[in-house]
Steps between C-alpha positions, in 0.01 A plus 500: 500500500529537119241699315212290382347566160131507434373285208344663199190330363540423131270744315323301233190488288300353791571790736131577540363354824155421632373699794297343779167563325623329181562818305828569332730745675822633349824427685801732491671254265200513262492876503871508412440242227226716348735799502777300332261399226469861396872521431628446148789255453715612209850590390529866586768431762692286254484787247616749763800278579590475131487879469767507771719270287404158636496215250455191729217557745405245768181487702535365853230388747444263793228275630447342841625787705196496733461122528550298818650203325776434252729713293476852366547480123633767262508508122691723262383516140639667188246548221574611143444867427132601463369154600126486540325216677123528509352459850835515681482675836570448869476125572268553797237640266493187282327164525732205526437381143573851367814529707628168371416579138665841522808359674534271199474797264763690698735203490467478121551871440758587766871554420592380852326381818656421836307377805654495847364397839607563855395239756315546829812446710679789329189717524495445876871577526522822294126611501250490216595837352870413468408151373289655228793721398733197499264307267461796263875571495583134431249490212633825344866404525442166320328664200675461168525741325566723799234777521592869488178612669271338759131560547416375848171478689539739794857405590857621460790262474870547593613471140683745277249448219261797461163424649143630498293405808132509413217489748243248369757423231352158431179676390677771296803347330479209259854386602415494871166335427684227307731441796200498736312233295807278453588517871146432613453198275833360617431549870146359475640195334750458786218531754304227322807277509558568874133426566588130441776520763293693754134419412368600846534874419298521178779679312355427156201714591652807672857483372639564847320824569308589817150360460256362757577150364874547535474657851280214618751246368781687679304491822432130465834371367749775588746634242721281281864577411395714199281737700642847568563531873551879466130541409269553798235223437775242470700627798188488719434131439683205653802364320480121492741476205759700683469273802546191280809649337658590835433168670 
């Protein structure tokens, strides 16, 4: 049997949960979020790349890697030298209205932006890690001008272009943060569109991630064609859509 992947809950600003006695307890996602808020998002990695001779630097990030539904989305963004965007940081640390506002600022300031998505069928065929790399690679290779250095959030790509892989890069590099925000706003918009096609799952609310609401809908309705069969909660439910397609 193929390896099944565990979903990753989307860490967001509502990661605090209520304990049984009504008091707030801090989830692992909330603790991580608090740590990320202590990091400073700036351009030191961009400056370091320029000291190595780079002139066109692209930030690359993905969203949707841990979701149960829909595509994984990657964005590649080239910003002008020494760009500063007040409030820009990892998209997961921002409220929706701030993300959308900042995505608009990034689009106005950026030299180039490319967004690519890899669908659930491909994710199931090649696995989520390789699908993420495919999305990132596709985004980078379509950039114009072509970058001569990549700043990537915790990933290495099979490209000849020099790369810097940065743990928590979307909280440390303005270029990666820009890619994170653009990708997140794009994918969230796709989930709201798909919510009209599959209203029984509540996609507009949880954006395809593993939440009690989503798991309950999976249990009741089974997965649809855009769910990722290689993720355990989906694989463990009945597959009425598959049965319809094969009949």
